[in-house]
N, C-alpha and C positions, 0 to 999 in steps of 0.2 A: 783175898787176892783180887786185884783189879782185872777187868775184862781184857785189856791189851796184853797183860802178862800171861793170862790164861791162853790167849790166842797164840802167843809166841811159843809157849810150851807145847801147844798142839802141833805147831809147825816143826818144832825141833825133833819130833818123833821121826820125820822123814830123813834126818841126817844120821841115823844110827846104823845104817847098813847100805849095801849097794842096791838091794832091791827097792827099799823105800826111796832112795835117791832117784832111781830109774823111774819109779812110779811118779815122783814129783815132776821130773822132766816130761814124762808122757802127759801128765796132767796139764803142764804148761803149754805143750805143743798140740794137745788135742783139738783146740778150736781151728788150728790150721787145716785139719782134715776136712772140716765142714765149711770153713770160710774160704781159705786160700785154694784148697784143692778143687772144690766145686767150682769156684769162680774161674780158676785156671782152665778147667775142662771146657768151658764154653765162653771164654773171655771175649772172643770175636769170631763167632761162627760164620757170619756173613762175609768176613774177609777171606774165608777159605772155601767158598763155593766152587772155585775152579778145580777143586779136588774131586768133585762129585761127577761120576761118569754119566753122560746123557747121550742118548742116540739121536742123531740128526739125519733125517731122510729127505733128500731133495729129488723129487720125481718131476719137477717142473720142466716142461718142454719149451718154454718161451712162447712169445707171440710177437706179431707185427702190428704196429699202430702208427699211422701217419708216416709210413715209409721208414720207420725205425724199428729195430729189433729190441724187444723188451725181455729181459731175463731176471724177473723179480726174485725167483728162487735162488739163483746164484748170488745175487746181491745180498740177500738176507743171510745166506750161508756164510758169505765172506765176513759180513759185519758181526755175526754171532761168534764165529771162531776168533775174530780179532778182539772181541769184547772180554773174553776170558771169564764170563759169568759162570759157566759150567765147564766141565771137561767134555767139550763137544766132540763126538766121534761120528764121522759120516759112515753110515752103514746102509744096507738094503732094508726094505720094509720088513722082510721076514726076519732078518737078524734083529732088527729093533723090537719086533713083537716078542720074539723068543727071549731076548735079553731082559726086557721089562718083566716078563713073566718069571724068569729065573732069578732075577735080582742082580744080573750083571750090569744093568742100567737102571737107574732110579726112575727114569721117565724117558719119553721120546717125543720129538717134534717132527712132523711130516708136512712137507709142502707138496700138494697134489700136482698132477700133471697139467691141469688147466689153471693153475694159480696165476700165471702171467696173463693168460687170455682173459680171465675174469677181471683182473685189474685193468687191462687195456680197454675193456668194454665200457669203462666210465665215460669215454669220449665218443661212444657209438650211440646207436638208437636203443639198444637194450642193455643198459648197464647191469652188471652183476657184482656181487661181493665175493672177494677171494677168501677162502677158508683155510686157516692153519689148523692142523689136527694135532692135538696133544693127548698122549696116553700116559697115565700114571698107575702105580700099584701101591696102595696104602699099606699092603702087607710088607712091603720092603721098608718103607719109612713114611709115616704120616706127615711129619714136619716138612720133609722135602717136597711132598705134594703141595703143601700150603705155600711154600716158598716159590715153587714153580708157577703157581697161579699168578703171583705178583710179577714175577719175571716175564712170563709170557704175555701178560697184559701190556707190559711196556713194549714187548716185541710186536704185538698186534698193533699198538698205537704207532710205532715207528713204520711198520709196513703200510698202514693206512695213510700215514703222512706222506710217504714216498709216492703212493698211488695218487694222492690228491694233488701233488705238485704239478704233474703233467697236465692233469685236467684243468687246474686253476690257471696254469700258464697259458693254455689255449683261451681260457675266458678273458684273461687280461689282454692277450693279443687281439681278441675280438673286440674288446673295449676300444683299443687303439683304432681298429678298422672302423668301428662305429663312430668314433670321434672324428676321423678324417671325413667319412661320408656325411656326417652331420654338419661339419664345417663347410663342405661344398654346398650342402643343401641350404645352410644359413646364408652363404654368399648369393646363391640363386634366389633365395627368399628376399634378400636385400635388394637385388636387381628387380625382382618382381614388384617389391614394394615401391621402388622408384618409378617403374613404368606405370603401375596402377595409380600412383600419385599424379603423374602427368595426365593419365587418362581421366582421372577424377577431376582435375582442373579443367581439361577440355570438355568433359561432360557437363561440368557446372556452367561453363561459358555457353555451351550448346543449349543447355536447359534455359539459361537466362535469355539467350537470343531467341529461342523458340517461344519463350513466354512473351517477348516483345512482338515476335512475328505473329503469334496467336492473337494478340491484341490488335495488331495491324490488319491481319486477315479478317478478324471479326469486324473491325471498323469498315474494311473494304467490302466485306459481304453485306454489312448493314447499309453502307452507302450505296452499293450497287442495287441492293434490294429497294432502297428508297428511290434511286434513279429509275429502276425498272418500273416501280409503281408510278412514279411521276411520268415516265415515258409512256406507260400504258394510258395514263390519264391524258397526256399530251397527244398520244395517237388518237385516243377516243375524241378528245376535244378538237384536235385538228381535223379529224374526219367529219365531226359535226360542222366545224367551221367551213370545211371544204364543201360539204353537202349544202350548207346554208348559202355560201357564196355562189355555188353552182345554181342553186334555186333562185338566189337573188339575181344572178346574172341572167338566168332564163327569164325571170319576170321583168327585170329591168329592160332587157332587150325586147321582150314582148311588149311591155308598156311603151318603151321608147318608140318602137315601130308604130304603135297606135297613136301615141301622144305627139310625137315629133311633128307630124303634119299640122296638127292643131296648134302647137306652140309656134310653129313657123308662121301660120296664117293669123292667129288670134292672140298674139303676144300682147298687143296693146289692150285688148279687152280684158285679158287676165290681169294686166297691171291695174286697170281701173277697178276691177272687182276686188283685187287685193287691197287697193287703196281704200275702197269702201269698207272692207272688213276692218282695216286699221283704224279708220275714222270711227266706225261704230264701236269698236273696242274702247276707243278713247272716251267716247260719250258715255258708254256704259260704266266705265271706271269712274267718270265724274259723278254720275247719278249714284253710284255705289258709295262714293265718298260722302255725297249729300245725305244719303240715308243714314249712314253711320253717324254723321254729324248732327242731324236734326231729330233722330229717333227718340232720344231721351226727352227732349223738350216737347215733342208732339205727344208722347205718352203722358207727360205731366199735364199738358193743356187739356187733353182729352179727359183725363181723370177729373180735372177741375171743372170742365164744362159739364160733365155728367153729374158732378156733385151739385153744381149750381142749379142745373135744370131740375134735379130731384128735389131741391129745396123749394124751388118755385112751385113745383107740382104739389108738394106737401102743403105749402101755404095756401094755395088757391083751391086745391081740390080736396084735400083731406081735412084740413083744419081751418075753414074760413072764419074770420073773426071781424069784429067791427060792425059798423052800421051797414056795410054792404053785404053782410053775410046772408041777409034775408031778402036782399033786393032782387026782384024778379029778373031784372036785366042781368044782374050779376049771376043769378042762378042759371039763367038761360045760357049765359056766356060760359059758365063753368061746365054746363051740360054739354056744350059743344066743344069747348076747348080742352077739357080734362082728358077725354079719351085720346085726343091727338097729342096732348102734352105727355100723357102716360106712355104713348108709343115713342115719343121723342126721348123720354127718360130712359126707356128700355134701349132704344137705338144708341143713345149717348153712352149708356153703360157698356153696351156691346162694343162701341167704338173705342171706349177707354180700355176695355179688356184687350181688344185687338191691338191698340196702340201699345199697351203694356207688353203684350206678347211679342210684337215686332221689336220693341225695345230690348226685351229679354233675349229674343233671338239674336239681335245685333250684338248685344252684350256677350251672350254665350258663344256666339259664332264669329268672334273677332278673328280667331285664327283661321277659320274657314273662309271668312270674307277676305282676309289678307291673302290666303292662298288663291282665292278666286281673283283677287286683284292682280296677284303676281302672274297668274295664268293669262288673264286678260292682257296684262302688259306684255307677256311673251307672245301672245297671239298678235297683239298690236305690232310688236317689233318684227316678228316674222312676216306678218302680212305686209308691213311697210317695206321689208326687205324684198319680199316677192314682188311687190308693186314696183320696186326699183329695178329688180332683176328681170322681170317678166319680158321686157322688150328683147333681151338677148338670151332667153331661156333655151332657145333652140340650140345655140352654140354651146351653152353650158351643159345641156343634156347630152350632147355628143361627147363632150369631155368626160362627163360623169359616167356615161356608158362605157367609155374606153377604160376609165379607172376601175369601174366595177368588173369589167372583163379581165383587166390586169390583176385585180384583187383575187378574182376567182382562179386565175391561172397560178398565182403565187400560193393561194390556199391549197390548191391541189398538190402542188409540189411539196409544200410543208407537210401535208397529210401523208404523202408517200414517204417523205424523209422521216417523219415521226414514227411511221409503221416500221421502217427499217431499223430506226434507233431502238424501238421497243423490242424488235426481234433480236437485235444484237445484245441489248442489255439483258434480255431473258436468258440468252446463252451465257453471257458474262455472269449473270446472277447464279446460274447453275454451277458454272465453273468456280465462282467465288465461294459458293457454299461448299463445294467439294474441297476447294483449297482450304477453307477454314476448318472443315472436318479433318482433312489430312494433317494440317498444321496442329490441330488439337490432339490428334493421335500421336503426331511426332512429339508434341510437348509432353504428353503423358508418358510416352516411351522414353523421352529424354529424362523426365523426372524419375521414372523407374530406373533408368540406366544410371542416373546420378546417385539414387539411393542404393542401387546394387553395387555400384563402384565404391560408394562410401563404406558399405558393409565389407566389400571385397578389400578395400584399402585398410579398413580396421582389422579385418581378418588376416590380411597379408602382413600388417604391422605386428599383430600378435604372433603370427607364424614366424616372422623374422626375429622378433624379440625372443620367442620361446626357443627357436633354434639356436640363436646366439647365446641365450642362457644355457641351453642344453650343451652347447659346445664347451662352455666353461665348466659345466657340471660333469660331463662325461670325461672320465680320466683318459689321458694319453700317456701311457707308460713306456719308458725306454727299457732296455734290457735289465739294467741294474735295478730299476724300480720294480719291474715285473718279478725279478728274482726275490727281492726283499718282501714284496707283498705275497708272493706265492708261498714263501717260507712261513709267513705269519698266518695266512689263511689255511694252509695245510695243517698247521698245528696252532690254532688260534688261542688256545687256553694253556698257559704255562702255570704249573703249580708253584706259586711263590711260597715255598715252604719256609717258615720262620720258626725255629725251635728255640723257645726261651729256656736258657740254662740247659743246653743240649748235653746229653751224656755222650762222650766220645765213642763208646763201644758198649757191647752187650754186657760185659762184666761190670762196668761202672754202674749201669742201670740196675743190675741185680744185687750189687753190694749192700744196699740198705736192707735187703731181705736176708741175705746169708750171714752177714756179720752178727745180728742179734741171735740168729739160729745157733751159730757156733758158740756164742757166749752163754746161751741157755744150756747147751749140751755140756759146756765146760763146768758150769755150776752144778749140773746134774751129776756128772762123774765125780766132781770134787767131793760132794756129800756121800758118795759111795766109799770114799777113803777117809773122810773126816766126819766125826760124830756131830750131828746137828746140835746136840746139847752135851756139854762137857760133864762127864760122869763124876769127876772129882769134885766139881762145883756142886753138882746135884747132891753128892754124898755129904759134902760139907755144909749143906743148907745155905748156900749163897743166895743172894738176891736173884729173883726171877729175871729181872732186866739184865743183871750182870751175866747171868748164865746165857741169856739169849744173845747178847753182844759178843760173849766169848766164843760162841759157836758160829757167829756170822762173820766176824772180822777176818779169820784166816782165809775163808773162801773169797771174801771181797778183795783181800790183798792179792790172792792168787789170780782173781779176775783182772785186776789191774795189770799184772804181769802178762796175762794172756792177751790183753788188749795191746800191750806194747809189742809182743811178738807177732800177733796177727797183723796189725796195721803196718809194722815194719816190712813184713813180707809183701803185703798187698801194695804198698807204695813203692818200695825199692825193687822188688822182684817182678811184680805184674804191671806196675806203672799206674796204680790208682792215684788220680789227682783229686784232691779235696779242695773245694772252694773256701772252706773255713776249717783248716786242719786242727787248730787249737780247740775250737769249739767242738769239732767232731770227737776229739779225744776226751774232752771234759764231759760231753754228753754220754759217751760210751762208758765212762767211769760211773756215772749215775745209773746207766742201764745195768751194768754188772752188779752194782750194789743192790739194785731192785730185784734182779733175777735171783741173786744168791739169797736174799731175804725170803722171797716167795718159796724157793726150793727148800730152804731151811725149815720153814714152817710146815710145809707138806710132809717132810720127812719126820720132823719132831712131833707133829700131831698124829700122823697116821702110821708111823713106823715103816715096816717093810712095804705095806700097801701104798705108802706115800710115794715110793719110787715109781710105781705104776701110774699114780696120779700125776706126777711130774711129767712123765712121757705123754700122758693124755692131754694135759694142759698145753704141752708143746704142740701137739697135733692140732688142737683147736686154734691155737694162735697162728700156726702156719697156714691154715685153710681160711682164716677170716681176716688176716692182716692186710690183704690186698697187695701182697708183695710181687705177684706176677701179673695177673689180670685184675682190672678194677673190681672191687668187691661187689659192685652193683651187678656184675655178670654172674655172681655165685647164687646158689639157692637162698631162699629167704632166711633159713636158719642161720647161715653164716653172716648175713647182713644184720641179723638180730643181735648176735654176740659180738660183732665187730667193735662197737664202742666201749665194751666192758673189759677188754683184755689189753695188757700193757704193750704187747708187741705191735699193736695197731699204731700207737703213738710213737714207738721207737722207729718204725719204718718211715712214717711221714716226716719225723724230725730229721733222720739221717739223710733223706732225699734233699732236703733244703740245705743241710750242712755240707754235703758232698757236691751236689750239682749246682747249688745256688738258689736264691729266691728269698721270699720273705721269711722272717724268723718266728712268726706267730705259732706255727705248729711245734717249733722247738720249745718255746716257752710253755705252751700248753702241755706238751709231752713231759717236760721237766717237772711241772707241777703234779701231773698224774703219776709219774714214776716216784716222786718224793712221797706222795700219798700212799702208793702201793708199798713202798719201802717201810714207811712208818707203821702202816697197818699190819704188814707181815711180821715186823719185829714185835709189835704189841701182841699179836696172836701167838708168836713163838714164846714170848715171856709168859703168857697164860698157860701155854702147854708145859713150859718148864716148871711152873708152880704145881701143876697137876702131877708132873713126873716125880716131884719130891715125895710123893705119897706112894708107897709100894703096894701093888695089888697083885692078885693071882694072875691077872692077864699079863702083867709085866714079868712075873716069875716064870710063867708058862705061856708064852705067846702062841696064838693059833697059827701064825705064819711068820717065818723068818727067812731072810735072804742074806 
């Protein structure tokens, strides 16, 4: 008999009475208890938080800030009660404490009496933080305490945001005030820059003018200094001239007094004497000219005469020759004449030397002789003039004395004027020096002023530029802009939460975990009613594979019916939405086939003990599949067995099929489930082969359920 027929016969047993039929219906609906009922119980718990009673205590007394009344506690109380997050109940502090302790309230939120005052302090000198007080009691419910921490974190953030708005609004108003003040300062800086620019131009012109003035004052000082020096020399010279002319006048007057009578009486005699001097000078000049003219010839003649006389002396006295050499008369003559002749030779030689010296002197002293001639000519001229003037020297002397006296009088006046000029120029020199020094200091000061004004102009330009840039950079917010920025800065970070393939509710998120749980339980209970190995086939000696398939197919078929019932309730009754509905059903068909094969083998191999192993394997899968918290948060043991159990791959695959996402985990899970199914069927076939041999353990099992 084939395996499908054996499986059909196994299922027909449930149609032979009411109780078997009821058992079959219960078997089909059993997964609903684990899948649909569990998911229904906490399908959307966060959507019902408004049913949880929470005590709200508002002891805030309010505060005043900037002339306004702040009641932060009342504002938060109103917003909380409007939010419907919890079932907020305003009570006293004592009632809240007693209620949390007794369980009447799951938790309490208290706003202390100084809550508003602390929030308002943010705009004062000593800012403080406001504290919201939360009290929980985990003995009432641990999960509510965890939820409350998240909720109250949002409450605290909202309260902090409200407290920040007022503080930040004042800051933005201050920005506007600073902007206006900076704008005025920038305008003043621009005016200052213009004024300093003009002052800079004036200081430059002043500096250039003083530079020219310094050069002029220096030239003036130098010129007056030279004039003063010249005036000093003039005063000294004019003094000397005045003294000289005074002395000259005195002497001239004295001489005139003495000479005038003589000139008056002896003018003619003086004229004759002067004429004699003029004539004598003329004669002397003529002789001097004769000397210059004849000196060379006389020197030559003297030398020649001396030479000739020496030759005669030599011939007669030193070397007589001829017949007269021994003539007594000649000898006597030579004895008398030779000494005289020798003296004549000596005298002629000396005369020749003197004539040569005179010639040399004339030759060497032509300049002196010319000077002497010029002076003699001057003496001649003046003597001649005196000779001509001598007859009327008396009248000329009177005129000369008058002129000398007039010269003396003028020289005295010049001397006095030169002295006054020197005194005045000395004062002018001192003043010019002071003026030059003062102009120099003014020049230095003007240069420093120009440099300082340059720096000041540069600094004022930078100041004006900086203030103008600052005006553009300092924001000037109107009310709408302030409100917008206050809103942003009071809560600057928004959590832009983006959930890829978001599960709409808690139940949808946990469906991939509870659906395989219900299918495993369905297979587990099914093999409590259906034999894992068909006894008729075992007794008939059928093939081990046929026996294994005959025991597996009925439960797999029931599993498909369980899937249809479970998913219909989840979808149509609870509202489970599947991103890939057909894929989900097909994947679950593979899951139930795998689970039924594994449960079959455990029951076939281990008998009654196999049922306990089925439950143990279920517990291991539930704790290591990562269906609730990520498996990484579990102890190392569960991380170690996580990859080796089929429910791990079922949970991951169902998440992608129900909520969406890539299908890699689905394909991987399908391969793993197919491998588990084939392996479990092979092990079941092996167990069936062993079961075909009867042993004492089978006849008398140690444990039976």
